[in-house]
One Martini backbone bead per residue (centre of mass of N, CA, C, O) as a GRO file, in nm:
protein
   98
    1MET     BB    1  -4.727  14.666   2.879
    2LEU     BB    2  -4.734  14.347   2.716
    3GLN     BB    3  -4.537  14.152   2.484
    4LEU     BB    4  -4.586  13.822   2.339
    5GLN     BB    5  -4.434  13.517   2.285
    6MET     BB    6  -4.610  13.235   2.152
    7THR     BB    7  -4.643  12.876   2.220
    8ASP     BB    8  -4.730  12.511   2.137
    9GLY     BB    9  -4.471  12.409   1.952
   10ILE     BB   10  -4.596  12.501   1.656
   11HIS     BB   11  -4.720  12.764   1.718
   12HIS     BB   12  -4.704  13.119   1.647
   13ILE     BB   13  -4.772  13.399   1.880
   14GLN     BB   14  -4.912  13.710   1.959
   15GLY     BB   15  -4.939  13.898   2.269
   16MET     BB   16  -5.150  14.145   2.442
   17GLU     BB   17  -5.224  14.362   2.669
   18TYR     BB   18  -5.552  14.509   2.697
   19GLN     BB   19  -5.535  14.444   3.000
   20SER     BB   20  -5.443  14.430   3.302
   21ILE     BB   21  -5.214  14.155   3.418
   22PRO     BB   22  -5.086  14.065   3.715
   23GLN     BB   23  -4.945  13.783   3.634
   24LEU     BB   24  -4.803  13.969   3.421
   25HIS     BB   25  -4.446  14.015   3.393
   26SER     BB   26  -4.111  14.094   3.349
   27GLY     BB   27  -4.022  13.839   3.560
   28LEU     BB   28  -4.075  13.619   3.388
   29SER     BB   29  -3.993  13.319   3.273
   30PRO     BB   30  -3.889  13.157   3.039
   31GLY     BB   31  -4.153  12.935   2.952
   32THR     BB   32  -4.409  13.010   3.056
   33LYS     BB   33  -4.712  12.898   3.142
   34VAL     BB   34  -5.029  12.941   2.965
   35MET     BB   35  -5.387  12.989   2.962
   36ILE     BB   36  -5.608  13.017   2.699
   37GLN     BB   37  -5.944  13.151   2.734
   38GLY     BB   38  -6.201  13.188   2.556
   39LYS     BB   39  -6.275  13.496   2.431
   40VAL     BB   40  -6.043  13.641   2.183
   41ALA     BB   41  -5.905  13.896   2.059
   42PHE     BB   42  -5.807  13.957   1.705
   43ARG     BB   43  -5.534  14.169   1.588
   44LEU     BB   44  -5.301  14.180   1.353
   45GLY     BB   45  -5.181  13.898   1.491
   46VAL     BB   46  -5.309  13.962   1.782
   47LEU     BB   47  -5.356  13.893   2.110
   48LEU     BB   48  -5.611  14.027   2.329
   49LEU     BB   49  -5.555  14.043   2.673
   50LYS     BB   50  -5.737  13.928   2.950
   51PRO     BB   51  -5.771  13.819   3.270
   52GLU     BB   52  -6.012  13.610   3.182
   53ASN     BB   53  -5.795  13.465   2.954
   54VAL     BB   54  -5.567  13.417   3.196
   55LYS     BB   55  -5.357  13.139   3.298
   56LEU     BB   56  -5.117  13.069   3.533
   57LEU     BB   57  -4.893  12.776   3.536
   58GLY     BB   58  -4.598  12.791   3.486
   59GLY     BB   59  -4.266  12.746   3.449
   60GLU     BB   60  -3.977  12.638   3.244
   61VAL     BB   61  -3.670  12.686   3.033
   62ASP     BB   62  -3.357  12.617   3.058
   63SER     BB   63  -3.235  12.748   2.792
   64LEU     BB   64  -3.371  13.022   2.851
   65LEU     BB   65  -3.277  13.086   3.145
   66GLU     BB   66  -2.982  13.145   3.100
   67THR     BB   67  -3.003  13.393   2.925
   68PHE     BB   68  -3.186  13.555   3.121
   69ALA     BB   69  -2.983  13.571   3.360
   70LEU     BB   70  -2.769  13.726   3.215
   71GLU     BB   71  -2.942  13.980   3.143
   72ARG     BB   72  -3.010  14.057   3.428
   73VAL     BB   73  -2.721  14.112   3.519
   74LEU     BB   74  -2.658  14.330   3.306
   75ALA     BB   75  -2.889  14.523   3.379
   76ARG     BB   76  -2.790  14.576   3.666
   77LEU     BB   77  -2.503  14.693   3.591
   78ILE     BB   78  -2.660  14.943   3.422
   79GLY     BB   79  -2.922  15.013   3.629
   80GLU     BB   80  -3.140  14.811   3.599
   81GLU     BB   81  -3.394  14.674   3.780
   82ASP     BB   82  -3.532  14.563   3.518
   83CYS     BB   83  -3.637  14.423   3.267
   84SER     BB   84  -3.699  14.464   2.959
   85PRO     BB   85  -3.943  14.371   2.728
   86ASP     BB   86  -3.724  14.269   2.519
   87ILE     BB   87  -3.595  14.046   2.710
   88VAL     BB   88  -3.906  13.894   2.772
   89ARG     BB   89  -3.971  13.794   2.459
   90SER     BB   90  -4.010  13.511   2.521
   91ASP     BB   91  -4.119  13.211   2.517
   92ILE     BB   92  -4.460  13.108   2.564
   93ALA     BB   93  -4.654  12.862   2.672
   94ILE     BB   94  -4.966  12.732   2.537
   95CYS     BB   95  -5.303  12.673   2.606
   96TYR     BB   96  -5.596  12.550   2.450
   97LEU     BB   97  -5.933  12.655   2.543
   98LEU     BB   98  -6.265  12.582   2.404
   0.00000   0.00000   0.00000
């Protein structure tokens, strides 16, 4: 289960996988764009995301990518195969489709 920090450039919100979403994984680059669509449950300030509500658009943000790359190298050096969820909780841009 992933918890994400998302922004549309103005508003910031948290999202969490309510059901497994194959497109979302710990290896996504910071700044990856996703589109949130349809009716989404919202509890305690967190969007509860399901596969039918999320469309991965791609992309990245250079300034976030440099930090992310360094953290991945350090994680590999200490024996972690993949970054922990704490490392990938960088901003993900979102588009709202109503």
